[in-house]
C-alpha positions in Angstrom: -3.2 -5.3 18.6 0.4 -5.6 18.0 2.5 -8.5 16.8 4.9 -10.4 19.1 8.0 -12.5 18.2 7.6 -16.2 19.0 11.2 -17.2 18.1 14.5 -15.8 17.5 16.3 -13.1 19.5 13.3 -11.1 20.2 11.1 -14.0 21.6 8.6 -13.0 24.3 8.9 -14.8 27.7 5.7 -16.7 27.3 7.0 -18.4 24.1 10.3 -18.8 25.7 8.6 -21.0 28.3 6.3 -22.7 25.9 9.1 -23.7 23.6 12.1 -24.5 25.8 12.3 -27.7 27.9 14.8 -26.0 30.2 12.0 -23.5 31.3 8.8 -25.6 30.9 10.3 -28.7 32.3 8.6 -31.1 29.8 9.8 -30.8 26.2 11.3 -28.6 23.6 8.5 -27.5 21.1 9.9 -24.9 18.7 7.2 -23.0 16.7 7.1 -24.4 13.2 4.3 -22.4 11.8 1.2 -20.3 12.5 -1.5 -22.1 14.7 0.7 -24.3 16.6 -1.4 -25.2 19.6 0.1 -25.5 23.1 -1.9 -27.3 26.0 -1.7 -25.8 29.4 -3.6 -27.5 32.2 -5.8 -25.5 34.8 -2.7 -25.3 37.1 -0.8 -23.5 34.4 1.5 -26.5 33.7 2.7 -27.2 30.3 1.0 -30.5 29.0 1.9 -30.6 25.3 1.7 -29.2 21.9 0.1 -30.0 18.6 1.4 -29.4 15.1 -0.2 -26.4 13.3 -1.9 -28.7 10.6 -3.8 -30.6 13.4 -7.4 -29.7 13.4 -8.5 -27.8 16.6 -11.3 -30.3 16.8 -8.9 -33.4 16.4 -9.7 -36.3 18.8 -6.6 -35.9 20.8 -7.4 -32.2 21.5 -11.0 -32.8 22.3 -10.3 -35.7 24.7 -7.6 -33.6 26.5 -10.1 -30.6 26.9 -12.8 -32.9 28.1 -10.5 -34.6 30.6 -10.7 -38.0 29.0 -6.9 -38.4 28.1 
């Protein structure tokens, strides 16, 4: 598996969409560090992002996955 660029001049299109409000229509969310989490709904719409230090089992993430947010 090869590495991809998530910011800078060589950013891949997926991360352009994830991080730029002009493309995702919601919010700018620059990648700050490894393990930044992006939340995308079943329709493929950008819902939000969570900082890298947030535990993947944090209440906010679990509620969103379970549809209780």
